[in-house]
N, C-alpha and C positions, 0 to 999 in steps of 0.2 A: 326365724332362721333355724334350720335343722341341718346338721352335718352328720353323716353316717359313713363309717368305713367298712368295706366288705371285701372279701376275697372273691374277685370276679373279673372276667374279661371285660374291660371297658367297652369294647365294641359290641357286646351282647346286651347292653341295656336297652330298655324300651325306647321307642321313637319319641316319647314325650320329653326325653332328656335332650338338652343341648350338650354337646361335648366341649370340654375346655382343655387346653394344653399350652405349654410355653414354647415360644420360638424366638429367634433373633430377628432384628430389623432387616437383615440381608436375606431372610427367608431360605437359608441353606437347606434346612430340614434333611440333613444327611445322616443323622444318628438318633438312637433312642426311639421313643414312641412316635416322634415326629415323622419318621420314615413311613410308619404304618398309616398315620393320618394322611400323609400326602398320597400314598398308594390308594387309599379308599376314597378320598375326596378330591384328589387332584388340586390340592391347596396351593402348592408352590406357584404354579402358573397363574392362578387366580389372584393370589396375594401380590405378586410382582406387578400386577396391573395397577395397583395403587401407587401413588407418588411416594418418593422417599420421605417427604415431609409427613405424609399420613402414616407411615410405618415407623416413625421415630418412637423409641421407647421412653417411658412406659406408656403403653396403650393396649387396646384390645380391638381387634377387627373381627366382626362376625361375617363369616362366609359360609353359606348354606346353613347347616346347624352346628357349625364349629366356631367356638369362641377362641380366637388365637390371641393368647396373652403374649405381647411382645415385651420382653423383660431385659433385653440386652441388645447391643449394637451388632456385633459380629458373632458368628456361631462359636468361636473359640473363647469368647469372653464369658464371664460368670455374672449372673444377676446378683443383686443385693436384696436384702429384705425390703428396702425402700422401693426398688423397682418392681418387686413382686406386689407390694401394697398398691403402688400406683396403677399397675395394670389391672389389679382386682377391682380397684375403685371405678375404673372405666368400664370393666365388665359388669359391675353392679348397675351403673347408670344405664348401660345398654339393656340389661335384663329388665330393669324396672320400666324403661321406656317401651319395650316390646312385649311386656307381660310374660316374660320367660319365668316359669315357676320352678323348673327342674334343671339342674346342671350336674353332669357327671364328669369326673376328671381323675387322672392318676394323682399320685402324690407329687404335685407340681413343685419344681425347684429342688427336689431332694434326690433326684436320680443322678443324671450326668452333671447337673448343676451344683450338687453337693451342699445345698443348704440343709439345715436341720429341720426335719419334718415337724417336730413339735412347735417350733417357732413359726413356721409357715402356716400350720393349722390355726395357731392363735391369731395370726394376721387375718386369715379367712374369716374366722369367727367374729373378729372385731369389725371387719368391713361390712359383713352381711347381717350383723346382729339385729338391726332394725328393719329387717325384711321378712317376708314369708317364703323366701326362696329355700328350696330343699336341695342340698348338695350331697351327692353320692361320690365318695372317694373309692376308686376301684384299685385293688392290688392283686397281683397274681402270685 
C-alpha cells in the first residue's frame, strides 16, 4: 500500500486512477466536490437507480470509474470514523475483486464533513496496509 498527498486537481489525474469521494445514502450531491463529480459523471441519476437497501451506509458503489463512499444517511448528517472505515473496507473489497490498483481521492471526510484528516488518513492506511493499491490524495 502506498499513499501520497499532492497539490493537484483531482480531475486531472491519469485515467489509470479510479476516483473516490464521500456521499450520503440520499445521493443529494449538492455541495462540495460531490457537485463536480455529479457534473462530470452524472452520478446522482445513476446512483439513484440502486435500491435504498443497496445505498445504505457504510458502503461503496462503483459507478463508471468512480468509487462512491456512502458514509452517512442524509446529506446534512455527519459521518463518523467508523462509517468512513466501513465504506473504505467495502471499497478495498471492490478494488481487490476488480484488480483496481490506483485510486485518487480528495481528503475524504475532512472537508464539509469536518473529520480530522490525520485520523482519516490513519484509517485509510490501516484498511489498505495489506494491499498493493496506490492511493493519491489530491488537494488544491
